[in-house]
N, C-alpha and C positions, 0 to 999 in steps of 0.2 A: 615184700623185706622180709624176706627170711630170717627167724635172731640166728645168725651162724656163731654168734659167742657161745649158744648152746650145747652147739657142736664141736668135738672133736676136727684136730687135723687132719686125718685121715676119713672119718665120715667126710668131711667136705671136700677132700680131693675124691671118692666115690661120688659123689652127689656132682658134682664137675665132668664128673670122667676124663679126669688131670692126675701127672703122674708126680706123688711129691718131690719127685727130685731132676726130674726132666724134663720140666712140665707139658704143655700141649707141643702137638706136633705142626709145622709150619701150616697145611694142609688143613686140618683142623680150626686154628686160629684166622686166617683166610675165609673159612666158611661161617666163621662165628663171628666176624666182621659183619662180612652179609647181614647174620642175623640179629645181629646187638645194635650196630651201626656205630657208629665213631665215638670216642670216648670224650665227649665234650658238652658243656652246658650250652640251651639253647635258648633265645630270648623270643619270647610271642608273647601277645599281646600288648608290647610298647605302641606307641602314639607315632605316628608322625612326625616330621617336621612342621608338615604343613596343617595336617590336622590340631596340631598346638599352636602354633598361628592363630590358624582360623576362631580356637574360643577364644583367644583375647582379646577377637573383633565384637564378639558376641553376644559380651555380656549385654546385661541392661543398663549400667549405667554406660556403660561407652556405648552403645545403640545411642542412647539420650543424648549425649554427647555429639555423635556426628549428625544427628535433627538438628543439634541446637548451631553446628557450623552450616550446615546447608542453606538452617534461617538469615544464619548471621550474612551468605552469600548472596539471598535472597534479597534482605534490606541492605546490600552496599555496602556490608562493614568488612570490607578483604582482611583488615587487621584483626579483629574479631576473629573472623574465622580461622584463620592462621595459629591463632593462639593458639583456640577450642582444640587445631588438631595436632599441633602438637604435645598438647598436650595425649590428646590420644594415642598416637603415635610412642610417644615416652613409654605411657602405660603398657602399650603393646608390645616393645621391647624387655623392657622389665619382665615384665610377664612372661613370654617367653621362654625368656633365657635362664629366670627359674627352674621352671619345667621341664625345659629339655637338659635341663642338669641333672634333676631328679628322678631319668629315667636311666641316668649312667650306672645304677647300682649293679647291676650287672651285669654290664662291659667290663667295671672294676674286680666280680668277682669270676667272671673269665680268666683277669689275667694270674688266678693262681694255681693254672693252668700248668702242670710241668711240660718243658719241649720234649725232652728227651729222657729213657728209664733203658734201665737192664729186665732184659727178662731170662730167662728160658726156656727155648723152643728146640725139643727133638734131642734133647741132650745138651745140647749146644746156649754159651751163654753170647746173646746180641742186643743191640742199643735202638730199640724203634725209638718213633714218635708218639708219646704219651696216648694222641688219637687212635693210636692202633690198639692201645690195652683192648681185651674182650672177657668175658669174665671165663674163670678158669686157668689163666695164665698163670704164670709162675714169675713175682717180679723179684727181681734182689732193692735191698736196700743198706744204708749206713749214715752215718752220722754225715747230715749238708744238707740229706736228700729232702726234698717234698714230696711225699705221700702222693703219688695219680691216681690211684682211683681204694673204694674199700676193697678191705681185706681179711681173709680167717691168716694168721700167724700159723706157718711150722713151722717157724724153726726163731729164736731170741736169745743173742746171745750180749748180756749187758747191755739191752737196745732199753731206749725210754726215748717218748715222743714225745713236741710239743702240742700241747689241743686246745690251746687257748681261743684260736676262731671258731673252734666250735663249741667248747665249753664256757667260756668265761675265766677260769683258771690260769695263770700260770704259771706252775708248777708243773715241768714234764711228767708225764706218765712214766711209770716203770712195767713193762712191757713181759708177760710171760706167755708163751704158746702153750702151756701145759694145762692153761685152768681151763674150766667150763663150767659156764653159770648156769644154776637149774632155774633159774626168776627170770621174770622182764626185769632188766637193768640200765639205768640210764647211760650216756654216751660216756661217761668220766670215768666209769666203772666200769668200764668194757676191755680189760685189761691182754685180751687177747687177740684184740679186730688192731688193726688198721686204716685211717680213714684220709678220704683225699683232702685233701689241703693246707693237712698237716705236715711237723717237720720231725724229722731224727734228727734227734739233738746228742743220742751218745749209741753208740754198739755199732752193730747187726744185726740183718735180721734175713727170715724169705719169707714173703706170705704171696697167699692164691687168690686170688682178683674174687672178689663176688659181687660186686655190683660196680658199672662202667658209669660215665656221662650223669644223665636228670635219676638215675636212681642209686644215685649216692648217697651220704647225707648232705655232701655240698649239695647234690641237683636237686635236695625236697625241698633247701635252705632258698634256693637257685625257688623253686616252686611259690613257696608261700610268697618271695617280694613279687611275683610275678602274679600271685592272684589278691595282692593286697591293691586295692582302690582307695587309693589318696581323697582322704575327707576334707572337704573345705573348711579353712577356719571360721572361727565363729565370730570375728569382721566379718569374711566374706560372705558367709551368710546374712549377716546382720544388713551392708551394704545392699546386696542383690535384693533384701524385699525394701531397705529403704527406695531404689530404683523402680520398683514396682508398685509402691504408694508414689512417687511423687510424679511416675509416667499419667497415672489415672487422675492424681491433681492436675497433672495440666492438661488433659484431656478434658476435666468437667468446667478448668478454668475458661478454656478456648471459647465455651460454647457459653458460661455465664455473659463472660465479659462482647459476644457475639451480638448474645438477646435483650442484654441490656443496651448498648450502641445503639442494634436499630429501630430498639422502642425509642428513643431519644434524637435521632432522624440523624445518626451517623451517616460518614460515607462507606460505602463496602474497602472502598482501598485504608482508607485508617480504620479501619475495626480490623480487616484481617490481619494487619500489619502489628497494630495493638496489640489480639489477641494473642498471634506467635510470642512476639514480645512478652507480653504477661506469662506465655507457658514458658518461656527460656526463662525468664526468672523463678519460674518453680524451683530450675534445676540448679544446686550449687555447682557450677562451673569447674571451678578450682578443688573441687573435693579430691577428688581423683590425682592430681596433683600434690595437695596438700597429704593426703594418707602417704604418698609416695613420698617425700619426703622428709613428713614426719618420722616413716619406718625408717626412712636412709641417716637420718640425724641418729634414731633411735640406735641402730647396728653402731652407728662408731663408736656410738657412748659404750654402749656392748662391750667393743672389741676392748676397750682402755681396762673394762674390769673382767678380760680375760674371756669371754665369748662371742666366738667368731659366726655370725650370721649367713647363712647358706641360702635362705630361701626369707625374702623381707615378711613375707606374711605374718612369719613364722614370731616373728619381737614383738605385734601386740598378744596375738596367740599363746604367749606365755602368761600375760596377766588376768587372761581368764582357766588357766590351770587352776584344778581344783585335787589333782593326785598325783605325786610325781614318784613313781615307779624307776628305781634307782640299783644300778649295781652295786656288793660290797667290797669287790677288792681293789684297789684304787680311788674312789671315787666316795666310799663313806669310811674306807680304811688310809694310812700310807703306803699299801703296797709291798711293805720287807716284813719280815719276819723279827718282831724284835725281842729275845731274849728279856722276859718279865721275869721269873722268879727259877732259885735257886732250892732246891732242897735235898736236908741231908741227916742221916739217919732222927728224920723226921720233923727235924728241925729247919723251917721257911723260910727265908728270906725275898725280901723285893731287890732287884736291880737297883732302883731309883733308891731304897732306903741307903742301901751300898754307897752310891755315889752320894748321898749328901750328908751322912757320914765322915766323908771324907778321905774312900777310897784305902782302905789298911790294904791292900794287896800292894798297892805302888812301895811299901817300904820294903821289901822282899827284895831289895836289888841284889844283893848277894846267894837271893832264895832260901832264905833263912830269919827267920824271926820270933825266937821264943817268948816275944810279949805276946804275941797274937792267943786269944781262946781257942780252946778245941776247937770250937765251930766252925770257926774262922780259918784256923788252919785246915778243914774239911775241906771248908769252902774255895779254899784259893786250889787244895788239889784238885777238886770238882774240876774248877774252869779248867787246869792245867793238863787236865783229860783230852777235856771235850773241844780244845784250840788242836792238842796233837795227833786225836785220833782225827784226822779232819784236812781235805782237800781244797777249799779255797783258803786266798789269800788278800788281803787289803795292798790295792794299787792306788799310790797318790795323783787325783786330779787337779783343775785351776793353781797348774804348778805347785806343786806339793803342799797347798795351801789346806788343801785336805783329803781324804781318802773315802775309796766306795770298794764293797768287797767283790768279788770276783770266784764267780764258781754259784755249787747249788747253793739258792737265795736262804736255803736251813741251817746249812753250814757256814756260811758268809753272816748268819747274826751272831754263830756262837761265836767266830773270830774277833766282830765287832765289840760285845761287850766283853768280850776278854780284853778287847785293847782298853775298852776303856772303863776298867779294874786295875788297869797296869800291868797286864801282862799281855806280851807282845809275840807272836806268833814266831818271828825269825828269831827271834832273842832263846826261847825255849827248844828250835828246832835249833841251835847249833848246841846247847846242854845236852840234847837228848835226840839226834837226827836220827828220821828212818828209817831206818835199814829195811824192811819188809812189808809187807802187807795183807790182806785177805780181804776183798773188793767186798762190798755190801751185793746181797740177792736178794730178792723178791720172798725166796722162802726161807732164808734166816730173818729178813729183816736188821738185821745190823752188818757194821762193817769192823775190820778191827788193822791197828798196824802196829808194825814192833819198831822197839828205838834204841839206841843204843844209849847205856849213860854215860857222858861224856865226865859227869859235874864227880868230883871230888867228895867223898861221902859227908866228909866236917864242914861242907859249905853249902851242903842243904839238908832238909826237913823232912823229903820227901819218903815215905815207906820204901820207896826202891831205890834208895841208895847205895847199896852193899850190893846189890844183884849189877851183873854187867847189863844184863836187857828187861824190858819190860814192852809187855805188852797191852792197849788200852783200846776196849773195845765201845762203841755206841750205839743206841739203837733202840727197838721198840722196847716196851718195859718188858713185856711180856719173856719174849726172846729172851733178851739177856738173864733173866732172874732163874732160866734153862738150864742156864750152864755158870751160873754164879753156887758160890758154897759158903761164905761167908758177906761182912759187913762192913764197912769202914761206921766206927762208932770212936768217937773223941781222938786219941793217941793211937787207937790198934784196931786189929780185927777182931768179930765175934763172929758168932757160926749163925748164919741164916736160917735161923727156927721159923716156926710159925708167926709166930708173933712179928718176927718182922716182913716176912714176907705178907702181911693182912697189914700194917701199919703202909708199906711200899704203896701194895694195891688201892690200898685207901687217897695216900697222897695222890696216884696216878688219876683215878677216878674222879676227884675233884680239882684236878688240874685239865685233866679234860671238860669234864662238866662246864666248864668257865669259858670255852670255847678254843682252849690254849691246844696246840701241839707240843708233846711228852717225848723226851727222849730219855732213855736211862744209858749210864756210863759206869763202867767197874773198869777193873785191872789185872793184870797178873805179872808177877816177877818171875825171870826166865833166865837158868842159868847158863845156856847156852840159844846160837842165834838155829830154831828151828829149820830145818829142811823144807824144799820142796813136796808137797802135796800132806803138810805138817797140821792141816786148818785144825782136827779132831786135838791133835796135840794141844794147839795153843788156847782156841775158844772152849779151856774146863778149866772148873775148879778157878774162878774168878774171884773178883771180892769188889764185893758193888759201893758204888761210893757216893752217886745220891740223881736225884733227877734235874731234869733241866726242861722248864716250860715256856713258850714262846707263842708269840699271838702276833698279828697282822694289826697292829696297837688302831684304835679311831682318828682321823684328825682330827686336833685341838676344837676344830671352828664348827667340825658340824652339828657338833650340840647345841649352839648357838644357832645354829641356821634351819635345824629342826626345830629349834623350837617357836623361830618367828615364824615357821611354815606355819604350826598350829595357831599362835594367832591370827593371821593371815588366813584361817578356815580352808587349807591345803593339809591333805592328809598323805605324808610321806610312806611307801612300801617298800620295803627291800623284795631283789628278785635275784638270787643269786644261785649259782650250780656245788658252790660249798657245800658244805655238811652243816645237817641243820643246829648243830646244837652248836659249833661256830658263828655260823648266823645267827640264833636267837641271844649268844651274845653278847653281841657287838650292837644288835636291833636294842637289848633292853639296857645297854653301855650309853644309848643315844638317845634313847624317852625315843625309838620308831616302835616299841612295842612295850609292855608289859610283862613281868613276871611270869602271869598268867596267862598271856595272849596264845590264842592258837600259831602254829607254824605247817605247815600242809610242804610234805613233799613230792618230788614227780612222782615217782610210783603212786603215792597217791591221787595228786590229777589226773592219771592216762585212765584211774578208774571211776576219775568223775563225769559228768554228761555235764551240755552247756550248760540245762538251766539248772543245777545244782553248785555248778559252780559261780553263775549268777547270782545264787541266793547269799552264797557266804563273802561273794567278794571284796565286798565293802567292810568285810567284821575281821579279814585275815591281814595281818600287818607282814606277814615273814614268808618267803616261799623258796624253798633248798634245794639242791638239787634238780633244777629246772632242762628243759629243752626246750630249744627253738619256740618248737609248737607251744609248752604252754606258754614262752611266755607271749608268743603271739594272742591264746584264748585268754589270757589272764588280761589282758590292754581291754580287747575287743569285749570280753564282759565289763570291765567299769564304761566301758565307751553305751554299751548295753545300760547302763546304769542311769544313762545321762550325765559321767564324771568327762570334765576333759583334762586328759591324760596327757604328760610328759615322763617319757623312757628314756632309761640312756644306758649305753651297750658301747660295746668296747670292739666285739666281736664278729665273726660273720654269722654267728647263731642271733647275735642280737639285728640283723639286719632284718627280718620282716615284721618285728615287733617296733624298730625304730620309723618306720614305712608307713604302722598302721597307726599306731600315736597319732596324738593331735597335735605333738611337739616331738620328732625322736631327735634327742640329743648323744651326741658322739663323743666319746673321750678325743684329744687329739694328741698324746701323749703315746699309750698302749691301743690308740684304735685303728683298725685295720682300712684299708682305702672302702672296701667293700661297706660298714658302719658307715663312716663319712658321707661316701655317698648316699647312703640310703637318710640319712638325718635332715633336720634341719637348719640344725646349727652344734658348730662344734665348741667342746672346753678346750682350752687351750690351755688347764693348766689339770684336766680329770678331778675337780674339786666340789663334790658335792653343793659346799657354801655361795662355789657361785650361779649354779643353777638358781638358788634362793633370791641372789644379787639379782639373777637375768630376768627372772620373777617381780620383781619391783619393776625393775625397768620398764616392762613389758607395761605393766599398770600404771605407768607414768601415762607411756604415749596412749595407751587406749582412753587415757582421762582424757591428751591434750587431742587426740582426735576426734571426741565429745564435745572438748570444748566448742569446737571450732566447729561442729555439724550445730550446735546451739548456737553457734554466734552467727555462722551463714543463714539459717533457715529462723531462725528469728527477727534478722533484716530482710529476707524476702518475704518473710511474713510480714512485716509492715508498707511493705512495699507494694502487696497483694490488700493487706487494708485500707489501704493509700487510693489505691486502682477501683479497687468494688466500690468503694463506700463516697467515692468524691460525685461518681452521677444522680445519686441519691438526694446529695445536698443541691442538686443543678448546677455542678458545678462543667466545665472542660474536664476534656483530659487530663490530670494535674500531673503525668510525667510524659515525657514522649520516648518512645523504643527506645533511641542511642543511650538515654541518662537512664534507664535500667540496667542495660549489658556494660552500662560503664557503672553501674553500682554493684552488679555482679564479679565483674572480672578483675578491677583495681582497687575499687572500696574493700571486698569482702576476704582479695586477695594476699595484701599484705598483712594486714594483721593477723588473718587465718595464721599467715606461713608463722609469724612472730609466737604465737599461741602454741605451736609445735617444739618450741624449745627451752617451756615451762619445766621448773624443776619438780615437781609434782607436790602432790600438799603432802605433810607430814603424817598425820594419818595412813596413807594408801596401801603399808600392810598391818594394820590394825582392823581389817574389815572382809569380810566374803568378798570371795570373787564374785564375778557375773557368771550368775547361773547360761550354761548354754541357750535354757527357751527364753531368754530376756533378750527384749528384742532393742532395739540401738536407741528407741524411747523411755525404754524401763525409766527407775528410782527418781520420777520427774519430771526428769527430762523432756518430756513431750506438753508437760503445761508448764513448764520454764519457757521454753517456746513460744505458747502461744501468747502469755497472759506480757512478756518482752515485747514479743513482735508489736502484740496489741497496742502497750503501752507508746513504741516510737512511732509506729503507725498513726495514731491519734495525736499524737504531739507535733507530729511534721504535718498530718492534714488538718489540726487547727489554726499552726503556723499560716499555712495555706488558703483554706477558706478565708482566717480573718483578715488578709491583707487582698484575697480576690473579694471579698464584700467591699472592706473599704474603700478598694481602687473600684470599685462598682455605682460606689456615692454620685462624686463628682466626675464628670464623662472628663477625663484625662490622657486618653493619650490610646486606646483603641488594640492593637496589638501590642503595643511598647509593654502595656497595663498588663497583659496576658504572659509575656515572658517574663516580663518581671516578680511578679508574685510562684510562679509558678519557678524559677531561682530561689526564692526564700522558700520556700515547701521541700525541693530538691538538699538543698544546703543541709535543712536542717535534718532530714535525714541522711544527707549524710553525717553528718557529727556527732548525731545521734551513737550510731555507730561505732562511732570511735570510745566512745564514753560504754559503751557495752562492752566492745573487746578489752577495755583497761580493766573494766571490774570481774568479768570472768578469766581473770587472769588467775584465781583460785576459785574453787568449788566452795569454800566455805571462811576461809579468810580474810579480812580485812584486807585493799587496797595497800590502806594506811600501816599495817603490819607488815606485810611482806617484801613492801618499800614499791615506789614508783620507776624508781631504777634499778631495783632489783634483774629488769627486761630490759635491756641496751635495745635488744630487737624489735622489744614492742613500744618503746619512743621513739625509734629511728622511724618505724613504719605506721605512728598515729602522724608525725610528723612531715611525714612524706606524703600522704592520702591528703593531709587540711593545704599543705603547699601545693599539691596537685590539684585540690578542689580549688583554692584560689584562685589557681594559672583558667581553669571554665570556666570563672566568674569573672574575670579583669581582663585575661588578654583577648582581644577583638577576634582574631580568628578562629579563636577556639568557641566564642562565645556564636559566633557562625554557625557551626557544628554543632554543638548542642544546646543550642538555642537556651541562651542565658544570658540575662543584663546584668553590667555590675550593679550590687546591694551600696547603698552608703554603709558608713561606717559602723554606724550605730542601729543600721539593718542585722549589719556583720553580729553582732556584740547582741544581739535579740534573738537571733535562730542559733550562738554558743549558747547561750542562759538554757532556752527552752530545751534543747539536746541533752542539758547533763543533767535533766528529769532523769533520765532511762540510769543514767550513770547511775545516783545515788539512788533508785528504787530496787536497782540490781542488791548494790552495800546493802542496803534498810531490811530485803529480804536476809540474804545473808547472814546479817544479826540479828533476824531471830528467829535463826533455824541455828542460831550457835546458842541462842538463851533458854531454845527447846533441849537441849539438847544436855 
C-alpha cells in the first residue's frame, strides 16, 4: 500500500492517470473494475456451519459421554442414556451458537459499506453503487456521507471526518488537502486522506480513490480479523486435558477389573458389565452440564454488574486473566472534555476550587460587581469570551432536569464550565449578540466571532463597554500570540513583551505536559462592523486574556479498580490512539504507570521486530498513537510471554485484537457492531471498573467449577477405592452397576449444581491468577481429591466389610445378607458425599462461619438427595431395581455417623491450612 499521504494531490492524480476535476472516463472506469474487482470486503477462512457443528461433538469429554450413553443402553438403562445424550445435545447447541455468532464479525464489517456514492466521470457527476468504485475515481463527499473507499483529498472545504472506527478517538479530524507528510505517520494524523467506513461530519470535499476493497485500511482490518485463530480458553484446555486423563484411566480400570475378577472366577458377563460400569464411574457425566450451567448463572450475575457475556467460556476465562489491555477514552476516562484550569496573567485557578468557594461569578446578575478582586474579574472576562466565541449549546434532557452540550466536544466543555460558574450562554448572547464571524481553519488554528454591545456602559464592567462592537478569538496559543499585542492584567491591558510571552508559553507547556488540551482566548474592541473579507483587519492587535486547560477526566472509580487489579496479580496496560503526553498523564494519575515508566508510540512500534516487542512488552504500561496491527502485535506478544490477556476496544480498528485476545471486551455504548461481534463480552457502561468486577466474578466461577471437580472426582475415587480393594478382602462385588450410575448422575449432580452458585471466598481477589500452564489439578486439588476419595472409600468399604463379615459368621440368609451389607456400603458412600459437598462450599472458611443456610440450594440438594436415597432403600419396587434392602433405624444411624467422618476431616484440613497461613 503506497503512502499517498506523502504525495501531493497533483502527484496522486498523475499516478492514477485521472483528471482532478473531470475524473476517469466511463470506459477507463469499466476497465479498472475488471482489473481491480468490486469495491467490497471478502469473507474467507470462515468455518461452515457443518464444520462448527462437527467440532462440538468431537471433543474428548463429549466423546466419552457418548460412549457412556451407549454403555447405558447396553446395560438396559435407557433413562440414563437419555439424560446423558440430553447433556451432549445441550452442550453442542450452546457451543455451536456461540462459535457461529463469533464468525459474524466480518458480516458486521461489510455492513459499513456505502450503497450509493457520487462520482465524477468524464466531467459529469453520476451516482453509482459503492461496489463499482475503482482506484482513480473522483468521489464527492459532504457532511453525513460515509466514505466509500480510501482516497487522497484534492479539495477540502471546512471538511471534518469522524474516524473513531479506525483510530479509536472520538473527536472529528480537520482535513486539509494541501498538506503533505514527509514521514511515516499513523492513520489518525493523515489529515489529507479519507478512509473507507469513516463519516464526514462537516464540510465538503473531493477525493481521488487510492485503494478499494480488501486493500483499504478497513480491508486490512478484515484481513487481520480473518487471520486470527481464536484460542481455546484456559478452562477449555484444562477440561480437554482432564478428558484425556480420564479416558486413559477408564481404559486402565477396565483391564484391572476384568483381570482381578477373572482370577476370582467371576462370570464374564458380570465382569464385562462391571468393568464398563467402572469405566463410566471414572467419567463425571455431569461435568459438562454443571460447567455450562455454572457459566450461564455467572453470565446472569455479570449482567447485573453491567457485563453482557456473548460467549459462555469467556466467563471463566476472565478469572484467569493476568493482563488487562484497556483503551483510554471512555473506559478509563469519562469520554467528555472538561475544563479543569483557567490561567490569567500567570494566576492559575482550578475550576473545582472556584466551585468549592461558592462561584463568585454567580453574583454578576447585573454584569458588574466591584467587590471582586482584579484576578476574579479577569477570570470572569475569560469565561465570557470563551463562551461567546463558541458554536456549542446546552440542550435540556430528562424533561429539563439536566442539560447536555450539543456541538463540538471541546466547545461543549467550555459552555458547560461557564454554566457551572454561573454564566449562561443564552444570557450572554442576549447582551452581546453575534453579528459576524471568521470560521476556524486548520491554517489559522483559531476562530473569531464579532458581537454587538447592547448593555449600557453603566451596567457592565467589561473592557468593551464603551465600544459598539467586540471581537473574541479562541484557538491554539501560538496562533493567538501571533496576532496579539497586549495582555489583560488586573483592570487594564499592558504591552505583550518578551517576559509575558515567555510566561504564557511556560504555562501552556506545563498544562500540555499534564495531558491537557490548551486554548488561548483574546479580544479586540471595534468601532464599526467589519465588512466581508476583512478577516485580516479583525484578527490583529488583540488583547490576550488567558488560557483554558481541558482534560477528559479519569473515571473516579477506576483508580480503586486498578489497585484491585494489582492486588489480584493482574497488570493493567493502556493502549490508545491518543497523544503520548495525554495518555501518560492519565496513566500516572490512575497508577497504571509511574512517572518514570516507558511509553511507546505507534511509530516506535512500527520499527520494532516481534522479538524486540516481546522482550519489552511486559515492562511497558502505556502505548500511544497505535494502529490496528500494533494492538494485535501487543496482544500476541503478551500471549507469547504466557499471559492471559483481556483486551478492550470500541472501534473497527480494535476488532482484530479483540478476537485475538483471550477475552475480547467491547464497549456497549460507544462500540461499533464489528467490535461487539469480535468480542467475547460487552461492557454496558464502558467502564474499566466493570471489567475488574467481571474478573472477580470469573474467579468465583472457576473456583466453583474446581469445587465441583473436586467433589465429583473425590466421590468417583471413593467408588474406585471400594471396587478395587473389595476383591482383595475376599468380598463379592460391593456395588452393582446401576448403583454406580446412580451415584454419578444423581448423587453427584444435585449438590454439584448447588456448588455452582456459591458466592466465593472473601480473598478471591487477593491471590494471583492461575497461570496458563497450571492444570486443573494444580494448587493441591489433585492431592485433596485423592485423600478425600480414599477416606470416603475406606469408610464405606469398612462399613460394608464389617457387616459382610458379621453376616458371614451365623448363616442367616444367603442372598438377603449380601443385599443387606451392600445397601449399608452404598448408603454410607452416598451420605459421605453429602458431607463432602457441604464442607467443600468454601475452600478455606469453615462451614460454621459461612453458615449452613447461606446457600439454600445446597440445603435443598442435600435434603432431596437424602430423601431419594431413602426411597431407594425403603420403597419396594425401587429395592428390586437397585438391589437394595431396608435398613433398621439404628443401621441407618450408623451409616450416617460413619459418613460424617468425611465432613469433619475436610473441615479439620481447612482449619489446619488457615493456621499455617
